[in-house]
Structures are given as C-alpha cells and as structure tokens.
C-alpha positions as CSV (number, residue, x, y, z in Angstrom):
1,X,-8.4,20.8,21.0
2,X,-6.3,22.8,18.4
3,X,-8.1,23.8,15.2
4,X,-7.1,22.1,12.0
5,X,-7.4,22.5,8.1
6,X,-8.9,19.7,6.4
7,X,-9.0,21.2,2.7
8,X,-5.3,20.1,2.1
9,X,-4.0,23.5,0.6
10,X,-0.9,21.8,-1.0
11,X,-2.9,21.3,-4.1
12,X,-1.9,24.8,-5.1
13,X,-3.7,27.2,-7.6
14,X,-3.2,29.2,-10.5
15,X,-0.1,29.1,-12.8
16,X,2.0,27.4,-9.9
17,X,-0.3,24.2,-9.6
18,X,1.9,22.2,-11.6
19,X,4.8,22.7,-9.3
20,X,3.0,21.6,-6.2
21,X,3.5,18.0,-4.6
22,X,-0.3,17.2,-5.0
23,X,-0.2,18.4,-8.8
24,X,3.0,16.2,-9.2
25,X,1.5,13.0,-7.7
26,X,-1.8,13.7,-9.4
27,X,0.1,12.8,-12.6
28,X,1.7,10.0,-11.0
29,X,1.1,7.4,-13.7
30,X,2.2,9.7,-16.4
31,X,5.2,10.6,-14.5
32,X,6.1,7.0,-14.0
33,X,5.4,6.1,-17.6
34,X,7.9,8.7,-18.8
35,X,10.4,7.6,-16.2
36,X,10.1,3.8,-17.3
37,X,10.2,4.7,-21.1
38,X,13.5,6.6,-20.6
39,X,14.8,3.8,-18.1
40,X,14.2,1.3,-20.8
41,X,15.6,3.2,-23.6
42,X,18.7,3.5,-21.7
43,X,18.8,-0.2,-21.2
44,X,17.5,-0.8,-17.8
45,X,15.0,-3.7,-17.4
46,X,11.4,-3.0,-16.3
47,X,10.4,-5.4,-13.8
48,X,6.7,-5.7,-12.8
49,X,6.1,-6.5,-9.0
50,X,2.8,-7.8,-7.7
51,X,3.3,-8.0,-3.8
52,X,5.0,-5.8,-1.2
53,X,6.9,-9.1,-0.2
54,X,9.1,-8.7,-3.4
55,X,12.1,-6.7,-2.4
56,X,12.6,-3.7,-4.5
57,X,16.0,-3.3,-3.4
58,X,17.2,-6.4,-5.1
59,X,15.8,-5.3,-8.4
60,X,17.1,-2.1,-8.1
61,X,20.5,-3.4,-7.2
62,X,20.4,-5.5,-10.5
63,X,19.7,-2.2,-12.6
64,X,16.1,-2.7,-13.1
65,X,13.2,-0.6,-12.6
66,X,10.5,-2.2,-10.0
67,X,6.9,-1.1,-11.3
68,X,3.7,-2.2,-9.2
69,X,1.2,-3.9,-11.5
70,X,-1.6,-4.4,-9.1
71,X,-4.8,-3.7,-10.8
72,X,-7.4,-1.2,-9.5
73,X,-10.0,-1.0,-12.3
74,X,-13.3,-2.4,-12.5
75,X,-13.2,-1.9,-16.5
76,X,-10.8,-4.9,-16.8
77,X,-12.6,-7.3,-14.8
78,X,-15.1,-8.7,-17.5
79,X,-11.9,-9.7,-19.7
80,X,-10.4,-11.5,-16.7
81,X,-13.7,-13.4,-16.2
82,X,-13.3,-15.2,-19.6
83,X,-10.6,-17.2,-18.0
84,X,-11.0,-16.6,-14.2
85,X,-13.9,-17.6,-12.1
86,X,-16.3,-14.7,-11.2
87,X,-16.1,-15.4,-7.4
88,X,-12.5,-14.4,-7.3
89,X,-10.8,-11.2,-5.5
90,X,-11.2,-8.2,-7.7
91,X,-7.8,-7.2,-7.3
92,X,-6.6,-10.6,-8.9
93,X,-9.3,-10.1,-11.8
94,X,-8.4,-6.5,-12.5
95,X,-4.8,-7.4,-12.8
96,X,-5.3,-10.3,-15.0
97,X,-7.8,-8.3,-17.1
98,X,-5.0,-5.7,-18.0
99,X,-2.9,-8.8,-19.1
100,X,-5.9,-10.0,-21.4
101,X,-6.7,-6.8,-22.8
102,X,-3.0,-5.8,-23.0
103,X,-4.0,-2.4,-21.8
104,X,-1.5,-1.7,-19.1
105,X,1.6,-0.1,-20.8
106,X,3.9,-1.0,-17.9
107,X,2.8,-4.7,-18.2
108,X,3.4,-4.6,-21.9
109,X,6.9,-3.1,-21.6
110,X,7.9,-5.4,-18.6
111,X,11.1,-7.6,-19.1
112,X,10.2,-9.8,-16.3
113,X,7.3,-10.3,-13.7
114,X,7.9,-11.1,-10.2
115,X,5.3,-13.1,-8.4
116,X,4.9,-14.7,-4.9
117,X,3.1,-17.5,-3.4
118,X,0.7,-15.5,-1.1
119,X,-3.0,-16.5,-1.7
120,X,-4.1,-19.3,-3.8
121,X,-5.9,-17.2,-6.2
122,X,-3.0,-15.1,-7.1
123,X,-0.8,-18.2,-7.4
124,X,-3.1,-19.9,-9.9
125,X,-3.8,-16.7,-11.9
126,X,0.2,-16.4,-12.1
127,X,0.2,-19.7,-13.9
128,X,-2.1,-18.4,-16.7
129,X,-0.2,-15.2,-16.9
130,X,3.1,-17.2,-17.1
131,X,2.2,-18.9,-20.3
132,X,2.9,-15.9,-22.3
133,X,4.9,-13.6,-19.9
134,X,8.4,-14.1,-18.5
135,X,7.8,-14.6,-14.7
136,X,9.9,-15.6,-11.6
137,X,8.0,-16.8,-8.5
138,X,9.2,-16.3,-5.0
139,X,8.0,-19.1,-2.7
140,X,6.8,-17.2,0.5
141,X,6.6,-19.4,3.7
142,X,3.6,-19.2,5.7
143,X,4.5,-19.4,9.3
144,X,5.3,-16.1,10.6
145,X,7.3,-16.9,13.6
146,X,9.3,-20.1,12.6
147,X,13.1,-19.9,12.3
148,X,13.2,-22.5,9.6
149,X,10.6,-20.6,7.6
150,X,12.8,-17.5,7.8
151,X,15.7,-19.5,6.6
152,X,13.6,-20.8,3.7
153,X,12.7,-17.1,2.8
154,X,16.4,-15.9,3.0
155,X,17.2,-18.9,0.5
156,X,14.4,-17.8,-1.7
157,X,15.9,-14.3,-1.9
158,X,19.5,-15.8,-2.5
159,X,18.2,-17.8,-5.4
160,X,16.3,-14.6,-6.9
161,X,19.5,-12.5,-6.5
162,X,21.5,-15.3,-8.4
163,X,18.7,-15.4,-11.1
164,X,18.7,-11.7,-11.6
165,X,22.5,-11.7,-11.8
166,X,22.5,-14.5,-14.4
167,X,19.5,-13.1,-16.4
168,X,21.2,-9.6,-16.9
169,X,24.8,-10.5,-16.7
170,X,25.3,-8.1,-13.7
171,X,26.9,-8.6,-10.2
172,X,24.7,-7.7,-7.2
173,X,27.4,-6.9,-4.7
174,X,26.8,-6.3,-1.0
175,X,28.0,-2.7,-1.8
176,X,25.4,-2.0,-4.4
177,X,22.8,-3.7,-2.4
178,X,23.4,-1.4,0.6
179,X,23.0,1.7,-1.8
180,X,19.6,0.4,-2.8
181,X,18.8,-0.2,0.6
182,X,19.5,3.2,1.5
183,X,17.5,4.4,-1.3
184,X,14.4,2.4,-0.2
185,X,15.1,3.4,3.5
186,X,14.8,7.1,2.4
187,X,11.6,6.5,0.6
188,X,10.1,4.9,3.5
189,X,11.2,7.6,5.9
190,X,9.9,10.3,3.7
191,X,6.4,8.6,3.5
192,X,6.5,7.9,7.3
193,X,7.1,11.7,7.9
194,X,4.1,12.5,5.6
195,X,1.8,10.0,7.5
196,X,3.0,11.4,10.8
197,X,1.2,14.6,10.3
198,X,-2.1,12.5,10.8
199,X,-1.3,12.0,14.4
200,X,-1.9,15.5,15.1
201,X,-5.2,16.5,16.7
202,X,-5.9,18.6,13.6
203,X,-4.0,16.9,10.6
204,X,-3.2,19.4,7.8
205,X,-4.5,16.9,5.0
206,X,-7.0,14.2,4.5
207,X,-6.4,10.7,4.5
208,X,-7.2,10.4,0.7
209,X,-4.9,13.2,0.0
210,X,-2.1,11.3,1.9
211,X,-2.7,8.2,-0.1
212,X,-2.0,10.1,-3.2
213,X,1.6,10.7,-2.1
214,X,2.9,7.4,-3.3
215,X,4.1,6.2,-6.7
216,X,4.1,2.9,-8.8
217,X,7.8,3.1,-9.2
218,X,10.4,3.1,-6.4
219,X,13.3,5.2,-6.1
220,X,12.3,8.2,-8.4
221,X,14.5,11.1,-7.5
222,X,12.0,13.6,-8.5
223,X,9.4,11.9,-6.3
224,X,11.8,12.3,-3.3
225,X,12.0,16.0,-4.0
226,X,8.2,16.3,-4.1
227,X,7.9,14.4,-0.8
228,X,10.4,16.8,0.8
229,X,8.5,19.8,-0.6
230,X,5.1,18.4,0.5
231,X,6.6,17.9,4.2
232,X,7.9,21.6,3.9
233,X,4.3,22.9,2.8
234,X,2.5,20.8,5.4
235,X,4.4,22.1,8.4
236,X,3.4,25.7,7.1
237,X,-0.2,25.0,7.1
238,X,-2.6,27.2,9.1
239,X,-5.2,25.5,11.4
240,X,-8.9,25.7,10.4
241,X,-11.7,24.5,12.5
242,X,-13.9,23.0,9.8
243,X,-12.5,19.6,10.6
244,X,-12.8,19.4,14.2
245,X,-16.0,17.4,14.1
246,X,-14.8,14.7,11.9
247,X,-14.6,11.4,13.2
248,X,-11.0,9.8,13.3
249,X,-10.7,6.6,11.4
250,X,-8.2,3.7,11.3
251,X,-8.6,1.7,8.0
252,X,-7.2,-1.7,7.9
253,X,-7.8,-4.7,5.6
254,X,-6.8,-5.5,2.1
255,X,-4.5,-3.6,-0.5
256,X,-6.1,-0.3,-1.6
257,X,-4.2,0.1,-4.9
258,X,-4.2,2.8,-7.4
259,X,-7.8,3.4,-8.9
260,X,-9.5,1.4,-6.0
261,X,-9.7,4.1,-3.4
262,X,-13.7,4.3,-3.5
263,X,-14.4,3.3,-0.1
264,X,-11.7,5.4,1.6
265,X,-13.6,8.4,-0.5
266,X,-16.9,7.3,1.1
267,X,-15.5,7.2,4.6
268,X,-14.3,10.7,4.2
269,X,-17.1,11.9,2.3
270,X,-19.4,10.6,5.1
271,X,-17.8,12.9,7.8
272,X,-14.9,10.9,8.7
273,X,-11.0,11.4,8.6
274,X,-8.9,8.4,8.0
275,X,-5.9,9.4,10.1
276,X,-4.2,5.9,9.8
277,X,-4.3,3.5,6.7
278,X,-2.6,0.3,7.9
279,X,-2.9,-1.8,4.7
280,X,-0.4,-2.5,1.8
281,X,-0.8,1.1,0.3
282,X,-0.4,2.7,3.5
283,X,2.1,2.2,6.8
284,X,2.3,-1.7,6.6
285,X,5.2,-1.8,4.3
286,X,7.0,1.4,5.4
287,X,7.2,1.1,9.1
288,X,10.5,-1.0,9.2
289,X,13.8,-0.2,7.5
290,X,16.4,-2.4,6.4
291,X,19.9,-2.2,8.2
292,X,22.1,-1.1,5.6
293,X,25.4,-1.3,7.6
294,X,25.0,-5.1,8.2
295,X,27.7,-7.4,7.1
296,X,24.8,-9.4,5.2
297,X,22.4,-7.0,3.8
298,X,20.5,-9.8,1.8
299,X,19.7,-11.3,5.3
300,X,18.6,-7.9,6.5
301,X,16.4,-7.8,3.6
302,X,14.9,-11.1,4.1
303,X,14.1,-10.3,7.9
304,X,12.4,-6.9,7.0
305,X,10.2,-8.3,4.2
306,X,9.3,-11.5,6.2
307,X,8.1,-9.3,9.1
308,X,5.0,-7.9,7.0
309,X,2.0,-8.7,8.8
310,X,-0.1,-10.0,5.7
311,X,-3.2,-12.3,6.3
312,X,-1.5,-15.0,4.4
313,X,0.8,-15.5,7.5
314,X,-0.3,-17.9,10.3
315,X,-0.6,-17.0,13.1
316,X,-0.6,-13.4,12.1
317,X,-0.4,-11.8,15.6
318,X,2.0,-9.1,14.2
319,X,-1.2,-7.4,12.4
320,X,-2.7,-7.1,15.8
321,X,0.2,-6.0,17.4
322,X,0.5,-3.4,14.7
323,X,-3.0,-2.3,15.2
324,X,-2.3,-2.0,18.8
325,X,0.7,0.3,18.0
326,X,-1.1,2.5,15.3
327,X,-4.1,2.9,17.5
328,X,-2.1,4.5,20.4
329,X,-0.3,6.6,17.9
330,X,-3.0,7.9,15.8
331,X,-5.7,7.9,18.3
332,X,-8.7,6.7,16.0
333,X,-12.3,6.8,17.3
334,X,-13.2,3.8,15.3
335,X,-11.7,1.0,12.9
336,X,-13.0,0.1,9.4
337,X,-12.0,-3.3,7.9
338,X,-12.1,-3.5,4.4
339,X,-12.3,-6.8,2.6
340,X,-12.3,-7.5,-1.1
341,X,-15.1,-10.0,-1.9
342,X,-13.5,-13.7,-2.1
343,X,-10.3,-12.4,-0.4
344,X,-10.6,-15.4,2.1
345,X,-7.5,-14.8,4.3
346,X,-8.5,-11.3,5.3
347,X,-12.3,-12.3,5.4
348,X,-11.7,-14.9,8.1
349,X,-9.0,-13.0,9.9
350,X,-11.6,-9.9,10.2
351,X,-13.1,-11.9,13.2
352,X,-9.9,-11.8,15.1
353,X,-9.5,-8.0,14.4
354,X,-12.9,-7.3,15.4
355,X,-12.6,-9.1,18.7
356,X,-9.3,-7.3,19.5
357,X,-10.7,-3.8,18.4
358,X,-13.8,-4.0,20.4
359,X,-12.7,-5.9,23.7
360,X,-9.1,-4.6,23.9
361,X,-9.0,-1.1,22.2
362,X,-12.8,-0.4,23.2
363,X,-13.5,1.1,19.6
364,X,-16.4,0.6,17.4
365,X,-15.7,-1.7,14.4
366,X,-17.1,-2.0,11.0
367,X,-16.4,-4.7,8.4
368,X,-17.0,-3.8,4.7
369,X,-16.9,-6.4,2.3
370,X,-17.0,-5.2,-1.3
371,X,-15.6,-5.3,-4.7
372,X,-14.5,-2.7,-7.4
373,X,-18.1,-2.0,-8.6
374,X,-19.7,1.3,-7.1
375,X,-22.9,-0.4,-7.1
376,X,-23.1,-0.6,-3.3
377,X,-21.6,2.8,-2.5
378,X,-24.8,4.1,-1.1
379,X,-25.3,1.3,1.3
380,X,-21.7,1.6,2.5
381,X,-22.2,5.2,3.0
382,X,-25.4,4.4,5.3
383,X,-23.4,2.0,7.4
384,X,-20.5,4.3,7.6
385,X,-22.7,7.2,8.8
386,X,-24.5,4.9,11.3
387,X,-20.8,4.0,12.7
388,X,-20.0,7.6,13.1
389,X,-23.4,8.1,14.9
390,X,-22.2,5.6,17.6
391,X,-18.6,7.3,17.8
392,X,-20.3,10.7,18.4
393,X,-22.7,9.4,21.0
394,X,-19.9,8.0,22.9
395,X,-17.9,11.2,22.9
396,X,-17.7,13.0,26.3
397,X,-20.3,16.0,26.4
398,X,-18.9,19.0,24.6
399,X,-16.0,16.9,22.8
400,X,-15.6,17.3,19.0
401,X,-13.3,14.2,18.6
402,X,-10.7,12.3,20.8
C-alpha cells in the first residue's frame, strides 16, 4: 500500500496561516456572521433553516441568505430544559436553548425560520419557537417511494415558493431558480471532490479536517475559492507512512452539526481514520445534484430533496443502498453508527443497519448512543479501541489496512 500523510498540512504555518483553507474554515462562524451582517445591511433577508430537506436554492432565488441554525452546544441545553423534556434529542434541546437564551446571533437576526415535519420532537419544539419568531413549516411526507407522497412534496415546495414571493415581493422565475441551482450544484461538487480524497489508500487529511470544510451559509463565493484552493493543495500532498496503521472507518447516523464533533474526534484519536461520513454533515446531502436544464426546475428540486435517505422516511431502504455504495467506494474496515439519545428514528433503524453491515458487508459494527455531554468520552474510547482490535485481528497477516 502507498504511504500517506495524516497530518493535514493544509493548516499552513507562520504568517501565511490566515490564507490557507484550513485557517479560513477555522473561522467559519466569524466569516458567516460577517457575510450575514453585510447581506442584511444590503436588504437581503436572513432565513434560518433547520434541516437538509429545506431547499436552499429557493431561498437564494428569493434573494435570501440560508443559515443553518442546528445547535451543537451542550451549554444551551439547561435553558432548553426549562420548557422541553430532559429525555429529548440533544440537537433539538441545544437549538431551542439558543432561542431561549437569545445567544445565537444568526437566529436573532433571522427574518424567517423554515422548519419541516421530520421527527415529532422537532415539530413540537417548532411550535414553542413559533410563538415569538416568524416561521414557515414544510410538511414532509414520510413514504420514501410513494408517487403521491412525492407529488405532495412538490406541492409543498410550490406553496413555499409562492410564500417567499409574497413575503418579500419578489418573483422567483425559473431562470433565477436555475441560477441558484447551478450555485448549489457547484458547492456540492466541490465538497464531493474534497471527500473523494478519502477514497485513497492514504488520504491526505483526516475525517475531522474534512468535516471542517463546510459552512453554515451556502453560496458564499469566498468559500468556493477556498474549496478550490484546498483541492489544489491536497493534490500536491506528499505521502507519509505515519497513517498506514489507522483503521478505516465509515461513520453513519445522526447529524453531526458544528460544535458536536466529539465522537468523531474520539474515533480518530483512538487510532481510526474516518474515510467516509455518511450523515447530514457529510456526504448524504451532497451526492445528488439538481438538473438545472430541466423545463421545471422546481420539480427537479423536489425530486432531489425527497431522495434524502433520512431515518424519518419509511421504508428507508435508500440509506442501506447508500451505505452499500459508500462501502464499495471508500473501503472502510468497520462501521460506527452514531445515535443521539432519544433520537428514536435513528435508534430503531440502527438494527437494520447493523444486520446489513455485519451480514452483507461483512464488517464489524459499533453503535454509539450518546448526547452532547463529554461525561462518557472515556467509555466511548474504550469501546472504539475494542472495535479496532477486532478489525486488526481480522486483517491478513502483514497487512496494515484494507
């Protein structure tokens, strides 16, 4: 096997550090805040989104700035528990905690929140948040392969389009919708190209470093420049044998939003390399583009977003199909399934994932159920290390990795 560098030299050093992609995305929140403030000053509405099912293209076509507001901080959870039950998903409580504390500047400047009927916990939390914030709800059907359900979803996006037009007195034409589709297709393509480096026997960066190459706001031109620069630098990386013994990991499961990367960090600090992140912060939302040339771009949008293999769908066979595909492309040696406590849809679905991974893919599987608290970090590390021992014991004699 070829050697590889696991240190991620795109971090840069010295006086040029601020010019590197890693330094740029290391200041992602600050960059997004500055962009949002300037956009709002120029008259553009700030639109908070809370799920990957919400088409950013429609918001951009209306002149808005789509900002992801999913909470990743444990610090805001106590405030949320004043109103929400303790046995609720950490992501929901963290997001709502920012609302209670009024501590998220993006949420405070938002002219509109767009939510969706995914899990019951989020739906009921949105009801509380909507008591004091403008909100639009997209009704997401639940049946993944039903033609009528897709038609219902297309109707929901049609209503959302009309709502945006009326709210800000704009016209979302097919022409400008195609332009914003092209923008989002470019963003997805750049992020896919970055993720493709992990297919190598010796990836030039870690999974944690790759996860940093994302933004809370879509369509920022400076981000695109930094994506392109990162690709250029990673192509020039020199192999380093230090990472040859690391266990290749595919991570799947719940969204891993900004600030909630603890488990991924444990996975890599324990000797693994996350070569594929299937969840909403990774490959799941960026693998499929939208056909910008179609005569009906809104229908193309509906089809793309409805294909997302989220656990709220039934049957969610698409997730299993995606895991089969990603396993073939990224060649993991094991699968780690992350579940936030009280996330019932992913928790129940983990049994189907486990069965498919072990029986069909022939890979060791580990389910990790946790929340945002670091109190169980040591226990998680022990379980991950035990998984790696199983992987190493199953390797052919003399092999470092697959």
